[in-house]
C-alpha positions in Angstrom: -0.1 0.1 0.2 1.1 3.3 -0.8 1.1 6.0 2.1 -0.6 8.3 -0.3 -3.1 6.6 -1.6 -7.2 7.4 -1.0 -8.1 4.3 1.1 -11.6 3.7 1.4 -13.0 1.3 4.4 -16.3 -0.6 4.5 -18.3 -0.8 7.7 -20.7 -3.4 8.3 -22.0 -2.5 11.4 -23.4 -4.4 14.4 -24.2 -3.9 18.0 -21.3 -5.9 19.1 -18.9 -5.9 16.4 -17.9 -4.3 13.0 -17.1 -6.4 9.7 -14.0 -3.8 8.3 -12.9 -4.4 4.4 -11.0 -1.6 2.6 -9.8 -1.2 -0.7 -6.9 1.5 -2.0 -8.7 4.0 -5.1 -6.2 2.6 -8.5 -6.9 0.6 -11.3 -6.8 -2.9 -10.7 -7.0 -3.0 -6.7 -8.8 -5.4 -4.9 -10.9 -5.4 -1.8 -9.1 -6.8 1.6 -11.2 -8.2 4.3 -9.6 -6.6 7.3 -11.3 -8.4 10.0 -14.2 -8.0 12.6 -13.4 -5.5 15.2 -15.4 -4.8 18.4 -18.4 -2.1 18.4 -16.6 0.6 20.8 -15.3 4.0 20.4 -11.7 2.5 21.3 -11.2 -0.2 19.0 -12.8 2.6 16.2 -10.1 4.8 17.1 -7.4 2.1 17.0 -8.5 1.3 13.2 -8.1 4.7 12.1 -4.5 4.6 13.9 -4.1 1.4 11.7 -4.4 3.1 8.7 -1.6 6.4 8.0 -3.0 7.4 4.9 -3.7 11.0 3.7 -7.3 10.5 2.6 -9.5 8.3 4.1 -13.0 7.3 3.7 -15.6 5.7 5.4 -18.8 3.9 4.3 -21.4 2.1 6.5 -24.6 1.0 6.2 -27.8 3.0 6.7 -29.2 2.1 9.8 -28.8 2.8 13.8 -25.5 1.2 14.4 -23.4 3.3 12.6 -24.1 7.0 12.7 -22.4 7.0 16.4 -19.3 6.4 14.3 -19.8 9.1 11.9 -20.1 11.3 14.9 -17.1 10.3 16.6 -14.9 10.9 13.7 -16.3 14.3 13.0 -15.6 15.5 16.4 -12.1 14.9 16.2 
């Protein structure tokens, strides 16, 4: 992975955990299943620190379990 790429991180949000996958923004990139992380503020912050990129884009399914993640990241 290149440090200056745009990275799209997909979250399948649940009450107890989040499934995480990511893909780089370039032709031929393959999605990577990162794994399951707990659904807690500490775990999400650790996930963000794991990716040291200039631009991160997070996407999550519409529903009640993902909006707190948006609020957490937008209030940095």
